[in-house]
Each structure stands twice: as structure tokens, then as C-alpha cells.
C-alpha positions as CSV (number, residue, x, y, z in Angstrom):
1,M,17.9,15.3,-29.1
2,R,20.2,13.8,-26.6
3,G,23.9,12.8,-26.7
4,R,25.1,9.3,-26.0
5,A,28.2,8.1,-24.2
6,R,30.1,5.0,-25.4
7,A,31.9,4.1,-22.2
8,Q,32.4,0.5,-21.4
9,P,30.5,-0.9,-18.4
10,A,31.9,-1.4,-15.0
11,A,29.4,-4.2,-14.5
12,L,27.0,-5.4,-17.2
13,T,25.1,-8.6,-16.4
14,Q,23.4,-10.3,-19.3
15,Y,20.4,-12.7,-19.4
16,R,18.8,-14.5,-22.3
17,D,15.1,-13.9,-22.8
18,A,12.6,-15.0,-25.5
19,S,13.5,-12.2,-27.9
20,G,17.3,-11.8,-27.3
21,V,19.5,-10.6,-24.5
22,L,18.6,-8.4,-21.6
23,A,21.3,-6.6,-19.6
24,T,21.5,-4.7,-16.3
25,Y,24.2,-2.1,-15.8
26,E,25.5,-1.4,-12.3
27,P,28.2,1.2,-12.5
28,G,29.7,0.4,-9.1
29,G,29.7,-3.4,-9.7
30,P,27.2,-6.0,-8.7
31,V,26.2,-6.3,-5.0
32,R,24.6,-9.5,-3.9
33,A,25.6,-11.6,-0.9
34,G,24.4,-10.3,2.4
35,H,22.8,-7.2,0.9
36,P,19.3,-6.6,2.3
37,F,17.7,-6.7,-1.1
38,F,18.8,-10.3,-1.3
39,R,18.5,-11.2,2.4
40,P,15.2,-12.2,4.0
41,M,14.1,-9.4,6.4
42,G,10.9,-11.1,7.6
43,T,9.5,-14.4,8.9
44,N,8.4,-16.2,5.7
45,G,11.8,-16.7,4.0
46,R,11.2,-14.0,1.3
47,A,13.5,-11.2,0.3
48,C,13.0,-8.4,-2.3
49,I,14.7,-10.7,-4.8
50,S,11.8,-13.2,-4.4
51,C,9.5,-11.0,-6.5
52,H,12.2,-9.0,-8.4
53,Q,14.3,-11.4,-10.5
54,P,17.1,-9.8,-12.6
55,G,16.5,-12.2,-15.5
56,D,12.8,-11.1,-15.6
57,G,13.6,-7.4,-15.9
58,W,13.6,-7.3,-12.0
59,T,10.0,-8.5,-11.7
60,I,8.6,-12.1,-12.1
61,T,7.2,-13.9,-15.1
62,P,4.8,-16.9,-15.2
63,A,7.3,-19.1,-17.1
64,H,9.9,-18.8,-14.3
65,I,7.3,-18.9,-11.6
66,E,6.2,-22.3,-12.9
67,E,9.8,-23.5,-12.8
68,R,10.1,-22.4,-9.2
69,F,6.9,-24.1,-8.4
70,K,7.9,-27.4,-10.0
71,K,11.4,-27.4,-8.4
72,S,10.0,-26.7,-4.9
73,H,6.6,-28.4,-5.2
74,G,5.1,-25.0,-4.5
75,Q,7.1,-24.3,-1.3
76,D,9.6,-21.7,-2.6
77,P,9.3,-18.6,-0.5
78,L,7.5,-16.9,-3.4
79,F,4.5,-19.2,-2.6
80,R,3.1,-17.8,0.6
81,L,-0.5,-17.5,1.6
82,V,-0.2,-13.9,2.7
83,D,-0.4,-12.6,-0.9
84,G,0.7,-15.3,-3.3
85,A,-2.5,-17.2,-3.0
86,T,-5.9,-16.1,-4.2
87,C,-6.9,-15.9,-0.5
88,P,-5.0,-16.5,2.8
89,S,-7.7,-19.2,3.6
90,D,-6.8,-21.3,0.6
91,D,-5.9,-25.0,1.1
92,V,-2.2,-25.5,0.5
93,S,-1.8,-29.0,2.0
94,T,-0.8,-30.8,-1.2
95,P,1.0,-29.8,-4.4
96,E,-2.3,-30.0,-6.3
97,A,-4.0,-27.8,-3.7
98,R,-1.1,-25.3,-3.9
99,R,-1.4,-25.1,-7.7
100,R,-5.0,-24.1,-7.3
101,A,-4.3,-21.7,-4.5
102,Y,-1.5,-20.0,-6.4
103,K,-3.2,-20.0,-9.8
104,L,-3.1,-16.3,-10.5
105,L,0.6,-16.1,-9.5
106,L,1.3,-19.1,-11.8
107,T,-0.7,-18.0,-14.8
108,K,-0.3,-14.2,-14.7
109,G,2.3,-13.4,-12.1
110,L,-0.3,-11.6,-9.9
111,I,0.1,-10.8,-6.2
112,R,-3.0,-10.2,-4.0
113,M,-3.3,-6.8,-2.5
114,P,-5.8,-6.4,0.4
115,I,-6.7,-2.7,0.4
116,P,-9.1,-1.1,2.9
117,L,-11.8,1.1,1.6
118,P,-10.9,4.8,2.2
119,R,-12.7,6.6,4.9
120,D,-15.2,9.1,3.6
121,A,-14.9,7.7,0.0
122,E,-17.2,9.4,-2.6
123,F,-18.3,5.9,-3.6
124,S,-20.0,2.9,-2.1
125,V,-19.4,-0.8,-3.1
126,I,-22.9,-2.0,-4.1
127,H,-21.9,-5.4,-5.5
128,V,-18.9,-7.7,-5.5
129,D,-18.4,-10.7,-7.8
130,D,-15.3,-12.3,-6.2
131,P,-14.5,-15.9,-7.4
132,Y,-12.3,-16.4,-4.3
133,G,-14.5,-14.9,-1.6
134,C,-11.5,-12.9,-0.4
135,T,-13.2,-9.4,-0.3
136,K,-14.4,-8.7,3.2
137,L,-17.0,-6.0,3.3
138,E,-18.5,-4.7,6.6
139,G,-20.7,-2.3,4.7
140,P,-20.9,-0.4,1.4
141,K,-18.2,2.0,2.7
142,T,-16.1,-0.2,5.0
143,G,-14.1,-3.4,4.6
144,V,-11.2,-4.7,2.6
145,L,-11.1,-5.3,-1.2
146,S,-8.7,-8.0,-2.6
147,V,-7.2,-6.9,-5.9
148,Y,-4.5,-8.7,-7.9
149,R,-1.6,-6.9,-9.5
150,R,1.8,-7.5,-11.2
151,P,4.9,-6.7,-9.1
152,L,6.6,-3.7,-10.8
153,P,10.2,-3.8,-11.9
154,A,12.8,-2.8,-9.3
155,T,15.0,-1.2,-11.9
156,N,15.2,2.1,-13.8
157,L,13.6,3.6,-10.8
158,R,15.3,7.0,-11.2
159,F,12.7,7.6,-13.9
160,E,9.6,6.8,-11.8
161,P,7.6,9.8,-10.5
162,D,4.9,7.4,-9.2
163,I,5.7,4.5,-6.9
164,M,3.4,1.5,-7.0
165,W,0.5,1.0,-9.5
166,D,-1.7,3.3,-7.5
167,G,1.0,5.8,-6.6
168,R,0.5,5.2,-2.9
169,E,4.1,5.4,-1.7
170,P,5.7,8.8,-1.3
171,N,9.2,7.4,-1.8
172,L,11.3,4.3,-2.2
173,A,12.2,4.2,1.5
174,T,8.6,3.9,2.6
175,Q,8.0,1.3,-0.1
176,A,10.9,-0.8,1.3
177,V,9.5,-0.6,4.8
178,N,6.0,-1.4,3.8
179,A,7.1,-4.3,1.5
180,A,9.0,-5.9,4.4
181,A,6.0,-5.7,6.6
182,S,3.4,-6.9,4.1
183,H,5.2,-9.2,1.7
184,E,8.0,-10.5,3.9
185,Q,5.9,-10.5,7.1
186,S,8.6,-8.8,9.2
187,A,8.2,-8.6,12.9
188,G,9.5,-5.1,13.0
189,A,10.7,-2.3,10.7
190,P,13.9,-2.8,8.8
191,T,16.9,-0.8,10.1
192,A,17.5,2.6,8.6
193,G,20.8,1.2,7.2
194,D,19.0,-1.7,5.4
195,V,16.4,0.7,3.9
196,D,19.1,3.1,2.7
197,A,21.0,0.2,1.2
198,I,17.9,-1.0,-0.7
199,V,17.1,2.4,-2.0
200,E,20.7,3.0,-3.1
201,F,20.7,-0.4,-4.8
202,E,17.4,0.1,-6.6
203,T,18.3,3.5,-7.9
204,G,21.6,2.3,-9.2
205,L,20.1,-0.3,-11.6
206,W,19.6,0.3,-15.3
207,T,18.0,-2.5,-17.4
208,A,17.3,-2.8,-21.1
209,Q,17.6,-5.1,-24.1
210,V,21.0,-5.2,-25.7
211,A,20.5,-7.7,-28.5
212,D,17.5,-9.0,-30.5
213,N,17.3,-12.5,-32.0
214,A,16.4,-11.0,-35.4
215,A,18.0,-7.5,-35.4
216,G,21.3,-8.4,-33.7
217,S,23.1,-5.9,-31.5
218,L,21.0,-3.0,-30.5
219,R,24.0,-0.7,-30.5
220,D,25.1,-1.3,-34.1
221,L,25.4,1.6,-36.6
222,G,25.2,4.3,-33.9
223,V,21.8,3.3,-32.3
224,G,21.5,3.7,-28.5
225,G,20.0,0.5,-27.2
226,G,21.0,-1.1,-23.9
227,P,21.3,0.1,-20.3
228,I,24.6,2.1,-20.5
229,D,23.1,4.9,-22.6
230,L,19.9,4.6,-20.5
231,S,21.9,5.3,-17.3
232,R,23.1,8.6,-18.8
233,Q,19.6,9.7,-19.8
234,D,18.7,13.1,-18.3
235,F,15.6,13.1,-16.1
236,Y,13.8,15.4,-13.7
237,I,10.1,15.6,-12.8
238,G,8.3,17.3,-15.7
239,I,11.3,16.9,-18.1
240,N,9.0,16.5,-21.1
241,D,5.4,16.9,-19.7
242,S,2.9,17.0,-22.5
243,L,0.5,19.1,-20.3
244,G,3.0,22.0,-20.1
245,N,4.1,21.6,-16.5
246,N,7.8,21.5,-17.3
247,P,9.5,23.5,-14.6
248,T,12.0,24.9,-17.2
249,H,9.2,25.9,-19.6
250,Q,10.7,23.7,-22.3
251,Q,8.2,22.8,-25.0
252,F,6.9,19.3,-25.1
253,D,9.0,17.2,-27.5
254,L,6.9,14.7,-29.4
255,E,10.0,12.6,-30.4
256,V,10.3,10.9,-27.0
257,F,12.3,8.0,-28.4
258,D,15.2,8.6,-30.7
259,I,17.2,5.4,-29.9
260,F,16.8,3.9,-33.3
261,Q,17.0,7.0,-35.5
262,P,20.2,5.8,-37.2
263,W,18.2,2.8,-38.5
264,R,15.4,4.9,-40.1
265,G,15.4,4.5,-43.8
266,L,17.8,1.6,-43.6
267,Q,17.5,-0.6,-46.7
268,G,19.2,-3.9,-47.5
269,P,18.6,-7.4,-48.6
270,T,19.2,-9.3,-45.4
271,A,16.6,-10.3,-42.8
272,Q,18.6,-8.5,-40.1
273,E,18.5,-5.2,-42.1
274,R,14.8,-5.6,-42.7
275,E,14.1,-6.1,-39.0
276,R,16.2,-3.1,-38.1
277,S,14.2,-1.0,-40.5
278,A,10.9,-2.3,-38.9
279,I,12.2,-1.3,-35.4
280,A,12.9,2.2,-36.7
281,R,9.4,2.4,-38.3
282,G,7.9,1.3,-35.0
283,E,9.7,4.0,-33.2
284,E,8.3,6.6,-35.6
285,I,4.8,5.2,-35.2
286,F,5.1,5.4,-31.4
287,N,6.3,9.0,-31.6
288,Q,4.2,10.4,-34.4
289,R,0.9,8.5,-35.0
290,P,-2.0,10.7,-33.9
291,F,-5.3,9.4,-32.6
292,F,-8.2,10.7,-30.6
293,M,-8.0,10.3,-26.9
294,A,-11.1,10.3,-24.7
295,G,-11.9,8.8,-21.3
296,L,-8.4,9.3,-20.0
297,A,-9.2,10.4,-16.4
298,G,-6.1,11.7,-14.7
299,L,-4.7,13.2,-17.9
300,Q,-7.4,15.6,-19.2
301,G,-9.1,16.7,-16.0
302,T,-11.4,15.3,-13.4
303,T,-14.0,13.7,-15.7
304,G,-12.0,12.1,-18.5
305,D,-14.8,13.0,-20.9
306,E,-12.8,15.4,-23.0
307,M,-11.5,14.4,-26.4
308,A,-8.3,15.6,-27.9
309,T,-5.6,14.5,-30.4
310,G,-2.8,12.6,-28.8
311,F,0.1,10.2,-29.4
312,C,1.6,7.3,-27.5
313,T,4.1,9.8,-26.2
314,T,1.4,12.0,-24.7
315,C,1.4,9.6,-21.7
316,H,4.7,7.9,-22.2
317,D,6.6,11.2,-22.3
318,T,9.9,10.6,-20.5
319,P,12.7,10.7,-23.1
320,N,13.9,7.2,-24.1
321,V,12.2,5.6,-21.1
322,G,8.4,6.0,-21.6
323,T,7.3,6.7,-18.0
324,R,5.0,9.7,-17.4
325,S,7.4,12.5,-16.4
326,I,5.0,13.9,-13.8
327,K,3.2,12.3,-10.9
328,G,-0.3,11.1,-11.7
329,P,-1.9,7.7,-12.6
330,I,-4.2,7.6,-15.7
331,S,-7.2,5.5,-16.6
332,I,-6.9,3.8,-20.0
333,G,-9.8,1.4,-19.4
334,S,-7.5,-1.6,-18.7
335,A,-9.6,-2.6,-15.6
336,D,-13.1,-2.0,-17.2
337,A,-15.7,-4.7,-16.9
338,S,-15.5,-5.4,-20.7
339,R,-11.9,-6.7,-20.1
340,R,-12.6,-8.6,-16.9
341,T,-11.9,-12.3,-17.1
342,P,-13.6,-14.8,-14.7
343,D,-10.4,-15.3,-12.7
344,L,-10.6,-11.8,-11.4
345,P,-13.1,-10.1,-9.2
346,L,-15.6,-7.4,-10.4
347,F,-16.6,-4.6,-8.2
348,T,-19.7,-2.3,-8.8
349,L,-19.1,1.1,-7.3
350,R,-21.7,3.8,-7.0
351,C,-20.7,7.4,-6.7
352,D,-22.6,9.1,-3.9
353,R,-21.2,12.6,-4.4
354,G,-18.7,14.6,-6.5
355,P,-18.7,15.2,-10.3
356,H,-19.8,11.6,-10.9
357,K,-22.7,11.5,-8.4
358,G,-25.2,8.9,-9.4
359,R,-22.9,7.0,-11.7
360,D,-22.1,3.4,-11.4
361,F,-18.6,1.9,-12.3
362,Q,-18.0,-1.8,-12.9
363,I,-14.3,-2.4,-12.5
364,S,-12.0,-5.3,-11.8
365,D,-9.6,-3.0,-9.8
366,P,-10.5,0.5,-8.6
367,G,-6.9,1.5,-8.8
368,R,-5.9,4.9,-7.4
369,A,-9.4,5.4,-6.1
370,L,-8.7,2.9,-3.3
371,M,-6.1,5.5,-2.0
372,T,-8.0,8.7,-2.5
373,G,-11.6,7.7,-2.3
374,R,-12.4,9.9,-5.3
375,C,-14.6,8.7,-8.1
376,A,-12.5,10.6,-10.6
377,D,-9.6,8.2,-9.8
378,I,-11.5,4.9,-10.4
379,G,-9.5,2.7,-12.7
380,E,-6.4,4.9,-12.7
381,F,-2.9,3.3,-12.7
382,K,0.6,4.6,-13.1
383,V,2.2,4.8,-16.5
384,P,4.9,2.2,-16.4
385,G,8.3,2.5,-18.0
386,L,8.8,0.7,-21.3
387,R,12.5,-0.4,-21.1
388,A,13.1,-4.2,-20.8
389,L,9.5,-5.0,-21.8
390,A,10.5,-8.2,-23.6
391,A,11.8,-9.8,-20.4
392,R,8.7,-9.3,-18.3
393,P,5.4,-10.5,-19.8
394,P,2.5,-10.4,-19.2
395,Y,1.6,-6.7,-19.3
396,F,-0.7,-4.2,-17.7
397,H,-1.4,-4.1,-13.9
398,D,-3.4,-7.3,-14.1
399,G,-1.3,-9.3,-16.6
400,S,-4.2,-9.2,-19.0
401,A,-2.0,-8.9,-22.1
402,A,0.1,-12.0,-22.7
403,T,2.2,-10.5,-25.5
404,L,3.4,-7.2,-26.8
405,M,1.1,-7.7,-29.8
406,D,-1.8,-8.0,-27.4
407,V,-0.7,-4.7,-25.9
408,V,-0.6,-3.1,-29.4
409,N,-4.0,-4.6,-30.3
410,F,-5.5,-3.2,-27.1
411,Y,-4.4,0.4,-27.8
412,D,-5.4,0.1,-31.5
413,L,-8.9,-0.9,-30.5
414,R,-9.2,1.3,-27.5
415,F,-8.3,4.5,-29.3
416,G,-9.2,3.6,-32.9
417,M,-5.7,4.1,-34.1
418,G,-6.4,2.4,-37.4
419,L,-3.1,0.6,-37.5
420,T,-2.5,-1.8,-40.4
421,E,-1.3,-5.3,-39.6
422,S,2.2,-4.3,-40.8
423,E,2.2,-1.2,-38.6
424,K,1.2,-3.3,-35.6
425,K,4.1,-5.6,-36.2
426,D,6.5,-2.7,-36.5
427,L,5.2,-1.2,-33.3
428,A,5.5,-4.5,-31.4
429,V,9.0,-5.2,-32.6
430,F,10.1,-1.7,-31.5
431,L,8.6,-2.3,-28.0
432,R,10.4,-5.7,-28.0
433,T,13.8,-4.1,-28.4
434,L,13.5,-1.5,-25.6
């Protein structure tokens, strides 16, 4: 499907993670000291690096957040009331109080996002169950909702049509400006030079697993793991769109991932060979296992009620990356009331007009609808990239899946995929090696 170069890296930085070795490739060499990505631009001591750690796949993970809390007694710049706490009014006067205030950050790596209700929204907020009392409603159509989301990785961004979970940012430059204002509490906008430097840095990072504890090197026998091959992956908006919006009119290719093709059918007596075979089987399952899709608002029209045969690659269609190759968040039910845990809020929204008029939604995070005001967008979130997954648990926008097996189990149940236990393991080990 796609050729692979074997050039040696100009700068390949490696980090151990729970399943093996993660690597980031920076063709021009690493840039660190004095760079605005690593330098505080606001008033609270934070920089971009505070929430985007290279060893965590350029996001943050609970295990390392806990280490930072213990080392600083909860006073590392990451721990700030503005968005790190469950609410800015939380008590942080003692280490014990700070642990309570930053509980969602510590346990799930979640940052609070205060988002105003859109003017002229099609829905009203008729009930709020907020364990922190941090949602401030002035009326059913006015006020600010507090939702809690994982920081997205600041790497592999050349493959990202949507920026932020709700797709609210038009480009990385506006994202940098708004992040400085909201998360770093800057007194003014960053300079144009700083913004350009951040965007150039972020779009020059490629990150992926390069070695697995059980399978060994993810480049042996001609396979294409690691960030070097990833950096040479072709991409443009719509490159492999399953809905037929490809600007070159190229037909959708179901075989989105071909990294581990050389390991397919591999047989041998060693544990390493068996693991490599399992990874290749998992890749085939991801590409080829059909299931019925329904309730996927954002993918199949305005209602999401249509049913069709689909595959994992229907949504994760960008070749060897797994993002969605066109703009447009999708609802998979990850924020539905049935999945809500008591540590997250629950909002009841009533649609006053539009195709869903008269319908109530119970949701822990309205997602894209908080940007558009459309009922059709309730519960929609971007399709995240799948590279470097092993380094950045937990998963989904709200950190509700602690492990990759939890992710596989969610999809198996949600779409009735009928995976056997062996197939689930194969799919999880494939995702682990990306």
C-alpha cells in the first residue's frame, strides 16, 4: 500500500513505558531550552510541556501526575486551581486538601473545561447532577458548564483534521494562543514569533512505539513500526475517507494499517514469534472485522439512527495513523449516562427544536454541541490518532477506559462485534504496539 524509508534518525529520543519503548522523531534535532513550548508564557508557572510530557506520548498520565504531586506536595505548576482542580473554589490549603481538589487530575488525568452554553442553542439544560457544584447556570440556556477532559497529545499533529476534542479550534495557532490564555493564565497574547515556533515544533514531532516487551523490535523482518516511517506517511484531508469525500476520488481502502503485514502468518516456537503473530492478527481484525454500526451521529447523517456495516477503519481511516481523515467529531456513546461514573457530572439536555425536538439526552459531556448548539452534535468527540497509545492511558475523552483491553471491551459491547477472548487479546496487543 505504502512504501517505507529506512533512513537513520537525525534525532530519535526514546522513553520506557509499561509495554516497551516509545520514541519521538524530530528530523531537525531536539529543541528544548528557551523554546516557548517549554517556557512559561503566563502567570502561573505553566508551559505547554506541563500538560504535554514526551514520555507520556506528549500528554500526561495518572502515574506520572502522582509522582509530580508527591515530589512537589501538590504545588507543581500542573496543579493549579484554574483547571487542574475540580472547581476553582476548592480548598488547596494543605496537601490533603490538594489531593481532594485535584482528584480527577490524579486519577484520570482530566482537566476542567468551563464552556459557556451557546447562544440560541437548540437545547435547554433542564437538570444538572454536578458533584463539585462547578456548573454555573443562569437559566436553561445561559451559563457555564464544567466538563472534564484528557489533554490531547501534542505530537503527530500533521495527521489531525480536528483540533481539540470538540473540534473548536480552526488551527494550531489559535490553539496555542487560547491555551496560553486559559491554561497558563497569560496577561496578554503570545508574540507571533512564539506562536509560530510552537506550531512549527508541534508539527515536527512524530511519536510511536519502537519496541515491545514481548515482541521485541517493531521494525524486525520488514515491519514498519516506530516514528521514522510514520513521519514519511502521506496525508491530506480526505486521503482515505470512508464516506467518499476523497478529493482525488480514490476509493476507500479498508486496509488502513499495513505496518505488521510481514508478520502475518508468522509461525515459530518462541514466545516472541507467537506475540508477533498475535500483533499481525490484531491488525487484520482492526482492518477487516465487520460489525453493525448504529447511533453514530456525525458519521451517518444528522440523526445517527441509520444502521450500516462498518469496520474499525470506517472511523479510524487515516493510513497507518488512525485519525479520521476529514473534519468531523463522531458520537460513539462514550459520554452516555450508562457510562457515567459518580466522579463526573451528568447533564440532562432537552431539545427544543430541530430534528430531535422533544427528546431528552442524559450525557456526562455534551461534546461538540457546546460549540454548535445543535442537538445532532450532542456527545460528539474527535476521532483521536492511535499511535503511541501504550504510553498514554487512560483512554477516551474522559479517561473512562483504564487499559487498552477496556477500550476493546467497550467497542465489542457497544457494537456487538462478537469478539472471542483470543481476538480481544490480539486486538489489544496490536493497539499496544502502535
